[in-house]
C-alpha positions in Angstrom: 0.0 0.0 0.0 1.5 3.3 -1.0 1.0 6.7 0.6 -1.8 7.9 -1.7 -3.7 4.6 -1.1 -3.4 5.0 2.6 -4.8 8.6 2.4 -7.7 7.4 0.3 -8.5 4.7 2.8 -8.7 7.4 5.4 -11.0 9.5 3.1 -8.3 12.2 2.7 -7.4 13.3 -0.8 -3.9 14.6 -1.6 -4.1 18.3 -2.6 -4.5 18.6 -6.4 -5.3 14.9 -6.9 -8.0 14.1 -9.5 -9.4 11.1 -11.3 -11.4 8.0 -10.3 -8.8 6.5 -8.0 -10.6 7.7 -4.9 -12.5 5.2 -2.9 -15.9 5.4 -1.2 -15.5 5.5 2.6 -17.3 6.7 5.7 -14.5 9.2 6.2 -14.9 10.7 2.7 -15.0 14.5 2.8 -12.7 14.9 5.8 -10.3 17.8 5.5 -8.3 17.3 8.7 -6.5 14.4 10.3 -7.2 13.6 13.9 -5.0 11.6 16.3 -6.6 8.3 15.2 -5.9 9.0 11.5 -2.3 9.9 12.3 -1.7 6.6 14.1 -3.4 4.6 11.3 -1.2 6.4 8.7 2.0 5.8 10.8 1.1 2.1 11.2 0.6 1.7 7.5 3.9 3.4 6.8 5.7 1.0 9.2 4.0 -2.0 7.6 4.9 -1.0 4.1 8.4 0.5 4.6 11.3 -0.7 2.5 13.3 -3.1 4.8 16.5 -1.9 3.1 15.6 1.8 3.7 13.6 1.9 6.9 11.9 5.0 8.1 14.2 7.4 9.9 13.6 6.9 13.7 14.6 10.5 14.4 12.1 11.9 12.0 9.3 9.6 13.2 9.8 10.6 16.8 9.9 14.3 15.9 6.6 13.9 13.9 5.0 12.1 16.9 6.1 14.7 19.3 4.8 17.5 17.0 1.4 15.8 16.7 1.2 15.1 20.4 2.1 18.7 21.2 -0.5 20.1 18.7 -3.2 17.8 20.2 -2.3 18.9 23.7 -2.4 22.6 22.8 -5.8 22.1 21.1 -7.3 20.5 24.2 -5.7 23.1 26.4 -7.2 25.9 24.3 -10.7 24.3 24.5 -10.4 24.1 28.3 -9.1 27.7 28.7 -12.0 29.0 26.5 -14.5 27.2 28.6 -12.9 28.7 31.8 -12.9 32.2 30.2 -16.5 31.9 29.2 -17.4 30.9 32.7 -15.4 33.7 34.3 -16.8 36.4 31.9 -20.4 35.3 32.3 -22.7 36.2 35.1 -25.3 33.8 36.3 -28.7 34.7 37.5 -27.6 33.8 41.1 -24.8 36.3 40.8 -27.1 39.0 39.4 -29.6 38.6 42.2 -27.0 40.3 44.4 -27.9 43.6 42.6 -31.4 43.7 43.9 -31.7 46.6 46.4 -28.5 48.2 45.2 -28.3 51.3 43.0 -26.6 51.3 39.7 -25.4 54.0 37.3 -26.7 53.5 33.8 -27.9 55.5 30.8 -31.3 57.1 31.4 -33.1 60.4 31.6 -35.4 59.9 34.6 -34.0 60.2 38.1 -35.6 60.1 41.6 -34.2 62.2 44.4 -32.1 60.9 47.3 -33.5 61.0 50.8 -31.4 64.0 51.5 -32.7 65.7 48.3 -31.2 66.3 44.9 -29.7 63.8 42.6 -26.3 62.6 41.4 -25.4 61.3 38.0 -22.9 61.6 35.2 -22.5 62.7 31.6 -21.0 60.2 29.1 -19.0 62.1 26.5 -18.0 60.4 23.2 -15.1 62.9 22.8 -13.5 65.9 24.5 -15.9 68.9 24.9 -15.3 72.6 25.6 -18.8 73.3 26.9 -20.9 70.7 28.8 -24.2 71.5 30.6 -26.9 69.5 32.5 -30.5 70.7 32.6 -32.9 69.3 35.2 -36.7 69.6 34.6 -39.8 68.7 36.7 -42.5 66.2 35.5 -44.2 69.0 33.6 -41.0 69.9 31.6 -40.3 73.1 33.6 -36.6 73.9 34.0 -35.5 73.7 37.6 -31.7 73.9 37.4 -29.0 74.2 34.8 -25.5 73.0 35.8 -22.6 74.3 33.7 -19.7 71.8 33.8 -17.5 73.7 31.3 -14.7 71.9 29.4 -14.5 68.2 30.1 -12.5 65.2 28.7 -13.9 62.2 26.9 -15.6 59.7 29.2 -17.9 59.8 32.2 -18.1 63.2 34.0 -19.9 63.2 37.4 -22.3 65.9 38.5 -24.3 66.5 41.8 -27.4 68.6 42.2 -28.5 69.6 45.7 -32.2 69.7 44.9 -32.7 73.4 44.7 -33.9 75.4 41.7 -32.0 78.3 40.0 -34.0 80.6 42.3 -32.9 78.6 45.4 -36.3 77.0 46.2 -36.8 73.3 46.9 -37.4 71.4 43.7 -39.8 68.9 45.1 -40.0 65.1 45.1 -39.6 64.5 41.4 -39.2 62.4 39.4 -36.9 64.6 37.5 -35.8 64.6 33.9 -32.1 65.0 33.1 -31.0 66.5 29.7 -27.4 67.0 28.7 -25.7 68.9 25.9 -22.0 69.2 24.9 -20.1 71.1 22.2 -16.6 71.6 21.0 -14.9 73.6 18.2 -16.4 71.1 15.6 -19.9 71.4 16.8 -22.2 69.2 18.9 -20.6 66.3 20.8 -22.4 62.9 21.2 -23.4 62.8 24.8 -25.8 60.7 27.1 -27.0 61.2 30.6 -26.2 58.6 33.3 -28.4 58.4 36.3 -28.5 56.4 39.5 -31.4 54.1 40.0 -32.3 51.3 42.4 -32.6 47.7 41.1 -36.0 46.3 41.8 -35.9 42.9 40.1 -33.5 40.8 38.0 -34.4 38.4 35.2 -32.7 36.5 32.4 -33.0 37.9 28.8 -33.5 35.8 25.7 -29.7 35.7 25.2 -29.1 34.4 28.7 -27.8 37.8 30.0 -29.2 39.1 33.3 -31.6 42.1 32.9 -32.1 44.6 35.6 -35.5 46.4 36.1 -35.0 50.0 37.2 -37.8 52.3 38.3 -38.4 55.2 35.8 -35.9 53.6 33.3 -37.2 50.1 32.6 -35.2 47.0 31.8 -31.4 47.3 31.1 -28.9 44.6 30.5 -26.2 44.1 33.1 -23.6 45.0 30.5 -25.1 48.6 30.4 -24.2 49.3 34.0 -21.4 51.8 34.5 -21.1 51.6 38.2 -22.7 50.0 41.3 -23.4 52.0 44.4 
């Protein structure tokens, strides 16, 4: 049995080979050799070697070592990927620990703290020379405008004490937070981030935990910027 015949028995065609010499086999269509194929091929090579020119032992040992190393690396990569997936994922049990806590996430509705006022942040897509936060009541009336000035890209925190521009108490809310930002090129992409308590946790259709936040609705756990 020659090398090509052995390959055909395994269902593996030599690259570029054509013609009717191929055989029908349950392995037909395989494009890669596994460990069993390698051992079968090596055994066939030993059985059909020329006794006057036997296979070089050094080359054979080197080939076996390379295949064993490759097989070990493949198995190790599979194991490491499974571990990484487990570590990067968050189970429902883990997510239940968020219930009762407050999280910082994108949203425009905010409820006041027991001490009054609200805290939040502004998420800037790029550096800005002029950033401002406007807080309105449920009827859309402007209560306070916070001028944050020039800010770098990223999350910029703000804190409002709960009084209006005229110094009067703003009430119990809920409040609406609007943010604007500009630089020399014009408007900058910006989003308000507010603190909200987590009331319930559930699993989304993709298996990712989803948090229910009053005034905001359901947000995936990946949308949380910070936990308070």
